[in-house]
C-alpha positions as CSV (number, residue, x, y, z in Angstrom):
1,M,0.3,0.2,0.1
2,R,3.1,2.8,0.6
3,K,4.1,2.0,-2.8
4,K,1.2,3.5,-4.0
5,I,0.7,6.5,-2.0
6,P,2.5,8.6,-4.2
7,Y,0.6,7.5,-7.3
8,L,-2.5,8.4,-4.8
9,V,-0.9,11.7,-4.1
10,L,0.0,12.9,-8.1
11,L,-3.4,12.3,-8.8
12,I,-4.9,14.0,-6.4
13,G,-2.5,17.2,-7.1
14,S,-3.7,16.5,-10.4
15,F,-6.7,16.9,-9.9
16,F,-6.6,20.4,-8.3
17,Y,-4.2,20.8,-10.4
18,S,-6.4,20.9,-13.4
19,A,-9.2,22.6,-11.5
20,Y,-7.1,25.4,-10.7
21,L,-6.8,26.1,-14.6
22,Q,-10.5,25.7,-15.5
23,I,-11.8,28.1,-17.2
24,P,-15.4,28.9,-16.5
25,S,-17.7,29.8,-20.0
26,L,-17.9,33.3,-20.3
27,P,-20.9,35.4,-21.8
28,D,-20.8,37.1,-25.4
29,Q,-19.1,40.0,-24.1
30,K,-16.8,43.3,-25.6
31,V,-13.2,42.5,-24.5
32,T,-10.2,44.4,-24.7
33,A,-7.0,41.7,-24.2
34,L,-3.4,40.8,-25.1
35,F,-3.6,38.0,-28.5
36,S,-0.8,35.9,-29.0
37,P,-1.0,34.0,-31.9
38,A,0.7,30.5,-32.0
39,S,-0.5,29.5,-35.5
40,L,-1.8,31.1,-38.5
41,Q,-3.6,28.7,-41.3
42,P,-5.6,29.0,-44.6
43,H,-9.2,29.0,-44.0
44,Q,-12.2,28.5,-46.8
45,T,-15.4,28.7,-46.8
46,P,-18.1,27.6,-49.7
47,F,-18.1,31.6,-50.9
48,Q,-14.4,32.8,-49.9
49,K,-10.8,32.0,-48.6
50,G,-9.4,33.9,-45.6
51,L,-6.8,33.3,-42.7
52,V,-7.4,32.1,-38.9
53,Y,-5.5,33.3,-35.9
54,K,-5.3,30.6,-33.7
55,G,-3.8,31.5,-30.1
56,T,-4.0,32.9,-26.5
57,L,-6.3,35.8,-25.3
58,S,-5.7,37.1,-22.2
59,N,-6.5,40.2,-19.4
60,H,-6.8,40.5,-16.1
61,S,-10.2,38.2,-15.5
62,F,-9.3,35.3,-17.7
63,T,-6.8,33.6,-20.0
64,L,-8.1,31.4,-22.7
65,P,-7.5,29.7,-26.7
66,C,-9.4,31.7,-28.9
67,S,-9.4,32.1,-33.0
68,I,-9.7,35.1,-35.4
69,Y,-11.2,34.9,-38.8
70,L,-9.9,37.1,-41.2
71,K,-12.0,37.6,-44.5
72,K,-10.2,39.9,-46.4
73,L,-6.3,39.2,-47.5
74,G,-3.8,41.7,-48.6
75,P,-0.9,43.0,-47.6
76,S,-2.3,45.4,-45.0
77,R,-3.3,42.2,-43.0
78,P,-1.9,41.8,-39.0
79,L,1.4,39.6,-39.5
80,A,0.9,36.8,-36.7
81,N,4.9,37.7,-35.5
82,T,4.3,39.7,-32.7
83,D,1.2,40.0,-30.2
84,Y,-1.5,42.5,-30.3
85,I,-3.9,44.2,-27.5
86,I,-7.4,43.4,-29.7
87,R,-10.5,44.8,-29.2
88,G,-13.6,42.8,-30.3
89,D,-16.9,40.9,-29.5
90,L,-15.9,37.2,-28.1
91,Q,-18.1,34.2,-28.8
92,Q,-18.3,30.7,-27.5
93,R,-18.8,28.1,-30.2
94,A,-18.1,25.4,-27.8
95,P,-16.4,24.5,-24.4
96,H,-13.0,26.2,-24.2
97,E,-13.1,27.4,-27.7
98,Y,-13.9,31.5,-28.4
99,V,-13.9,33.5,-31.3
100,V,-13.2,37.3,-31.2
101,K,-14.7,39.8,-34.4
102,V,-12.0,42.0,-33.9
103,E,-12.7,45.7,-34.6
104,E,-9.1,46.8,-33.2
105,W,-5.0,45.7,-33.7
106,H,-2.9,47.1,-31.4
107,K,0.5,46.0,-32.3
108,I,3.2,45.1,-29.3
109,E,6.6,45.9,-29.7
110,K,9.4,43.8,-29.0
111,S,7.0,40.4,-28.7
112,F,7.7,37.4,-31.4
113,S,5.5,34.3,-32.3
114,L,6.8,31.7,-34.7
115,A,3.1,31.7,-36.4
116,E,3.8,34.2,-39.6
117,T,7.3,32.6,-40.3
118,R,5.7,28.8,-40.1
119,Y,2.7,29.9,-42.8
120,Q,4.8,31.8,-45.2
121,L,7.3,28.6,-45.4
122,K,4.0,26.5,-45.7
123,E,2.9,28.6,-48.3
124,A,6.4,28.6,-50.3
125,F,6.1,24.4,-49.6
126,R,2.8,24.7,-51.4
127,R,4.2,26.3,-54.3
128,L,7.1,24.6,-54.8
129,L,4.6,21.1,-54.8
130,S,2.1,23.4,-57.1
131,S,5.2,23.8,-59.4
132,K,6.1,20.0,-59.2
133,I,2.9,17.4,-59.3
134,P,0.9,17.6,-61.9
135,S,-2.3,16.3,-60.6
136,K,-3.9,19.1,-58.9
137,K,-5.7,17.1,-56.8
138,A,-2.6,15.1,-55.6
139,H,-0.9,18.6,-54.6
140,A,-3.8,19.6,-52.6
141,F,-3.5,16.1,-50.8
142,L,0.0,16.1,-50.5
143,S,0.2,19.6,-49.3
144,S,-2.6,18.9,-46.4
145,L,-0.9,15.7,-45.7
146,S,3.0,17.8,-45.6
147,T,1.7,20.6,-43.5
148,G,-1.4,19.6,-41.6
149,D,-3.6,22.6,-43.0
150,I,-6.6,21.5,-45.1
151,E,-7.3,23.6,-47.8
152,D,-9.8,21.2,-49.8
153,R,-13.2,20.8,-48.6
154,S,-13.6,18.3,-50.9
155,L,-11.1,16.1,-50.2
156,R,-12.1,16.2,-46.2
157,Y,-15.6,15.1,-47.8
158,E,-14.7,12.1,-49.5
159,L,-12.0,11.1,-46.8
160,G,-14.4,11.7,-44.0
161,R,-17.2,9.6,-45.6
162,L,-14.9,6.8,-45.4
163,G,-13.5,7.3,-42.3
164,L,-10.2,8.1,-43.6
165,Q,-10.0,11.6,-41.6
166,H,-7.5,10.9,-39.5
167,I,-4.7,10.5,-43.0
168,L,-4.6,14.4,-42.7
169,A,-3.8,15.0,-39.5
170,I,-0.2,15.2,-38.5
171,S,0.3,12.8,-35.9
172,G,3.3,9.6,-35.2
173,F,2.2,7.9,-38.8
174,H,4.0,10.9,-40.2
175,F,6.7,11.2,-37.4
176,A,7.2,8.1,-38.0
177,I,7.5,7.6,-41.7
178,L,10.0,11.2,-41.6
179,L,12.2,9.0,-38.7
180,S,12.2,6.1,-40.8
181,F,13.1,7.2,-43.8
182,L,15.6,9.9,-42.4
183,S,17.6,6.9,-39.9
184,L,17.6,4.8,-43.2
185,T,19.3,7.4,-45.3
186,L,21.7,8.7,-42.6
187,Q,23.4,5.3,-41.8
188,L,24.9,4.7,-44.8
189,F,26.9,8.1,-44.1
190,L,27.3,9.1,-40.3
191,S,27.7,7.5,-37.2
192,K,25.1,6.4,-34.9
193,R,26.0,9.5,-32.2
194,N,25.6,12.1,-35.0
195,K,22.5,10.7,-36.8
196,I,20.2,10.3,-33.8
197,F,21.4,14.3,-33.2
198,L,20.7,14.5,-37.1
199,L,17.2,13.0,-36.3
200,F,16.9,15.3,-32.9
201,C,17.6,18.6,-35.3
202,A,15.1,16.8,-37.9
203,M,12.4,16.7,-35.7
204,T,12.3,19.7,-34.3
205,F,12.5,21.4,-36.7
206,Y,9.1,19.4,-38.5
207,Y,7.3,20.3,-35.5
208,L,9.0,23.9,-35.7
209,F,7.0,23.5,-39.1
210,V,3.8,22.4,-38.6
211,G,2.7,24.0,-35.6
212,P,1.5,22.9,-32.0
213,S,-1.2,20.7,-32.0
214,A,-2.6,18.0,-29.3
215,A,-1.3,15.0,-31.5
216,I,1.6,17.3,-33.2
217,G,2.4,17.2,-29.6
218,R,2.6,13.7,-28.8
219,S,4.1,12.7,-31.5
220,Y,7.2,14.8,-31.3
221,L,7.5,14.1,-27.4
222,T,7.3,10.1,-28.2
223,A,10.1,10.9,-30.9
224,I,12.4,12.7,-29.0
225,F,11.9,10.2,-25.9
226,Y,12.7,7.4,-28.0
227,L,16.3,9.3,-29.4
228,L,16.8,10.0,-26.0
229,G,17.0,6.7,-25.2
230,K,18.4,5.4,-28.2
231,L,21.5,8.2,-27.2
232,I,21.9,6.4,-23.5
233,N,21.9,3.3,-24.5
234,R,18.4,3.1,-22.2
235,P,15.2,0.5,-23.4
236,T,12.3,1.8,-24.1
237,S,8.4,0.7,-24.2
238,G,5.6,2.1,-26.6
239,L,3.6,3.0,-22.9
240,N,6.2,4.2,-21.5
241,L,7.2,6.8,-24.0
242,L,3.0,7.6,-24.9
243,G,2.9,7.8,-20.6
244,C,6.1,10.3,-21.1
245,A,4.3,12.8,-23.7
246,M,0.5,12.5,-22.4
247,G,2.2,13.8,-18.5
248,A,4.1,16.3,-20.6
249,E,1.1,17.6,-22.6
250,V,-1.4,17.5,-19.3
251,L,0.9,19.1,-17.2
252,T,1.8,22.0,-19.8
253,N,-1.6,22.2,-21.0
254,P,-4.1,20.1,-18.9
255,L,-7.0,21.5,-20.9
256,I,-5.9,19.8,-23.5
257,S,-7.7,16.7,-22.8
258,S,-11.2,18.4,-24.1
259,D,-9.7,18.3,-27.7
260,I,-11.0,16.1,-30.0
261,G,-7.3,15.3,-31.5
262,F,-5.7,14.9,-27.8
263,Q,-8.5,12.0,-27.0
264,L,-8.0,10.2,-30.9
265,S,-4.4,10.5,-30.8
266,F,-3.4,9.3,-27.6
267,L,-6.3,6.2,-27.5
268,S,-5.7,5.2,-31.3
269,C,-2.0,4.3,-30.1
270,F,-3.1,2.7,-26.2
271,A,-5.3,0.5,-28.3
272,I,-2.3,-0.6,-30.9
273,L,-0.2,-1.0,-27.7
274,L,-2.7,-3.0,-25.8
275,L,-5.0,-4.4,-28.5
276,F,-2.6,-5.5,-31.0
277,P,-1.0,-8.2,-29.5
278,W,-4.5,-9.9,-28.0
279,V,-6.3,-9.3,-31.7
280,E,-3.7,-10.7,-33.8
281,E,-3.8,-13.6,-31.3
282,K,-7.6,-13.8,-32.4
283,V,-6.8,-13.2,-36.3
284,E,-4.1,-16.1,-36.0
285,W,-7.0,-19.0,-36.5
286,L,-7.9,-17.5,-40.1
287,L,-4.3,-16.3,-41.4
288,P,-1.6,-18.4,-39.3
289,K,1.6,-17.6,-38.5
290,R,4.6,-20.6,-40.0
291,K,7.9,-21.6,-38.3
292,K,10.7,-19.9,-39.4
293,S,11.8,-23.2,-40.9
294,E,8.3,-23.7,-42.7
295,R,8.8,-20.1,-44.2
296,L,12.1,-21.5,-45.4
297,A,10.5,-24.4,-47.2
298,L,7.6,-22.9,-49.2
299,S,8.2,-21.8,-53.0
300,L,8.5,-18.7,-54.0
301,R,5.4,-18.0,-54.8
302,D,4.1,-19.5,-51.5
303,K,6.7,-16.9,-49.9
304,Q,4.5,-13.9,-51.7
305,G,1.1,-15.5,-50.7
306,Y,2.6,-15.7,-47.2
307,L,3.8,-12.3,-47.1
308,L,0.4,-10.8,-48.0
309,A,-1.4,-12.7,-46.0
310,T,1.2,-11.4,-42.8
311,F,-0.3,-7.8,-44.7
312,L,-3.6,-8.6,-44.2
313,R,-3.2,-10.0,-41.0
314,Q,-1.6,-7.3,-39.6
315,S,-3.9,-5.0,-40.9
316,L,-7.1,-6.8,-39.9
317,S,-5.7,-7.2,-36.4
318,L,-4.7,-2.9,-36.5
319,T,-7.4,-1.6,-37.8
320,F,-10.0,-4.2,-34.9
321,A,-7.9,-3.2,-32.2
322,V,-8.1,0.7,-33.0
323,N,-11.9,0.7,-34.0
324,L,-12.9,-1.3,-31.1
325,L,-11.7,1.0,-28.6
326,L,-12.6,4.2,-30.7
327,W,-15.9,3.3,-32.1
328,P,-17.7,4.5,-28.7
329,L,-15.8,8.1,-28.6
330,L,-16.3,8.4,-32.4
331,L,-20.0,8.1,-32.2
332,F,-19.9,10.3,-29.6
333,H,-17.8,13.2,-31.5
334,F,-19.3,13.0,-35.1
335,H,-22.4,11.1,-34.4
336,Q,-21.5,8.5,-37.9
337,F,-19.5,5.7,-38.1
338,P,-18.8,4.4,-41.9
339,L,-18.0,1.1,-42.0
340,L,-16.1,1.4,-45.5
341,G,-13.6,2.9,-42.8
342,F,-12.5,-0.9,-42.0
343,L,-12.1,-1.7,-45.4
344,Y,-9.9,1.2,-46.6
345,N,-7.8,1.4,-43.4
346,L,-6.5,-2.4,-43.6
347,F,-4.4,-0.6,-46.9
348,F,-5.4,2.9,-47.6
349,P,-2.7,4.3,-44.6
350,F,0.1,2.2,-46.2
351,C,-0.2,3.4,-49.4
352,V,-0.1,6.6,-48.2
353,G,2.7,5.8,-46.5
354,I,4.0,5.0,-49.9
355,S,3.0,8.6,-51.3
356,L,5.5,10.1,-48.1
357,F,8.1,8.4,-49.5
358,L,8.2,8.7,-52.9
359,L,7.4,12.4,-51.9
360,L,10.2,12.9,-49.4
361,S,12.6,10.7,-51.5
362,S,11.4,13.4,-54.6
363,L,12.6,16.0,-52.4
364,I,15.8,15.1,-51.5
365,F,16.8,14.5,-55.4
366,H,15.4,17.9,-55.9
367,L,18.4,19.4,-53.4
368,L,20.8,17.1,-54.8
369,F,20.1,15.9,-58.2
370,P,17.7,18.2,-60.1
371,P,17.0,16.1,-63.1
372,L,16.4,12.5,-61.2
373,A,13.6,14.4,-59.0
374,A,11.9,15.4,-62.0
375,L,10.9,11.5,-62.4
376,F,10.2,11.1,-58.6
377,Y,7.9,13.9,-58.9
378,W,6.2,12.1,-61.7
379,M,6.2,8.9,-60.1
380,T,4.5,10.8,-56.4
381,S,2.1,12.5,-58.3
382,G,0.5,9.3,-60.1
383,W,0.7,7.1,-57.5
384,T,-1.0,9.4,-55.5
385,Q,-3.8,10.2,-57.9
386,F,-4.6,6.6,-58.5
387,L,-5.0,6.1,-54.5
388,L,-7.3,9.4,-54.3
389,E,-9.6,7.9,-57.4
390,L,-10.4,5.3,-55.0
391,T,-11.8,7.4,-53.0
392,S,-13.5,9.3,-55.1
393,Y,-15.7,6.7,-56.2
394,P,-15.7,3.9,-53.5
395,P,-18.2,0.8,-53.4
396,L,-21.8,2.2,-52.8
397,P,-23.0,-1.0,-51.9
398,L,-20.8,-1.0,-49.3
399,A,-21.3,2.2,-48.2
400,F,-23.2,1.3,-44.6
401,T,-22.9,4.0,-41.5
402,I,-23.9,3.4,-38.2
403,E,-25.4,6.9,-37.0
404,T,-26.6,7.6,-33.3
405,N,-27.0,10.7,-31.2
406,A,-27.9,9.1,-27.8
407,I,-24.5,7.9,-27.0
408,S,-23.3,9.9,-23.6
409,S,-19.8,10.8,-22.2
410,V,-20.2,8.4,-19.0
411,F,-20.6,5.2,-21.9
412,V,-17.6,6.3,-23.6
413,I,-15.4,7.1,-20.4
414,I,-16.7,3.6,-18.9
415,Y,-16.4,1.8,-21.7
416,I,-12.5,2.8,-22.6
417,A,-12.3,2.5,-18.5
418,A,-13.3,-1.1,-18.7
419,I,-10.9,-2.1,-21.8
420,A,-7.9,-0.5,-20.1
421,L,-8.1,-2.7,-17.4
422,W,-8.9,-5.7,-18.6
423,Q,-5.9,-5.3,-20.8
424,I,-3.9,-4.0,-18.4
425,G,-4.8,-6.8,-16.6
426,T,-3.6,-9.3,-18.7
427,H,-0.8,-7.5,-19.1
428,H,0.0,-8.3,-15.6
429,K,-0.8,-11.7,-15.1
430,I,0.9,-12.5,-18.2
431,E,4.0,-10.8,-17.1
432,S,3.4,-12.6,-13.4
433,H,3.5,-16.0,-14.4
434,L,6.5,-15.8,-17.0
435,T,8.4,-14.0,-13.8
436,S,7.0,-17.3,-11.8
437,G,8.1,-19.3,-14.4
438,A,11.8,-17.9,-14.7
439,L,12.0,-17.9,-10.7
440,H,11.3,-21.8,-10.6
């Protein structure tokens, strides 16, 4: 019992810390406050394009996250490279989500923000892709995939109806692709320590480039903790890395737990780490594993079939594991669950990974040997266009959707907690059994 006292103290302390920082709901009102921009992103409506400034609004009585939508673009717009004293109408759109209709901007001298620089770099990257990728739709998809800013509304709709909207959100998937690509490339030329140092710099630069968000913060911190473990030769586990990332994010901003991206990002990772081995074990009766000796004895055609079966088994296990944990949360937030998502999530993320690898190769050759880069840009455009055609024309007879408005937050919490406790208990029993066997 004494060993659990520090955990209980930490739990109670976290509760009071979160309660202290809780933002009360504010009525619509005129405000004069300090606005600190954190990001500047394109914003598109059915009628026009604009920009949205996201950041923190504060004065003597409150500090809260807020957005400012700017419809008129031009050289006279306020630059997001500094803080402002703003005056305007404050409106609440959702819990912890506020919007200000600004009437006056007053620049604060000697203040600084990376938001404007980040926006300009993303615009330069979009122009580069636009000039190199022949397919306009592929260019829009790759731009959204790389920067996290989704400008094409039709693209968001087509992926959303298939349960693939998570592909466009910058997450651990993107950081893992970048980390794997750079690691494979750098290990050909550098020592382990120098490679880790450059990977650390690359992850940090990409984090600063795409900008802060719940999922991006989780992915960046997990990658950094993983690299630190490699640097000091300490073993790491996925659950420990994820726990450290969650602790860091919640301590710096407890209200981030209400963010949909935070919830989906961490829960999907927990599902992969906790449920994937259990689900794969159940799927093995359909697509069994083979021993190494059996695999070596297979003919070439049988080996190819076995590789395909292995890919299918792991894809099925991954898809079922994630959706087993996330389905009530998805219904709670979006009130619908497209069943075609099961089918497309078996292969689409892997295929998008190929697009990212081709794009990264194109960019590397663009810097080192431009004539060869043209070939890779062409391959990237053609492959990505082919993938997007699969989402534009899905098999309509299979387009079934589960819809509900009745699911409650209490049920979601109880369901997720029960799954987590069950799996943690299962892992604990397995570890106890292995330890006992080793001692005997």
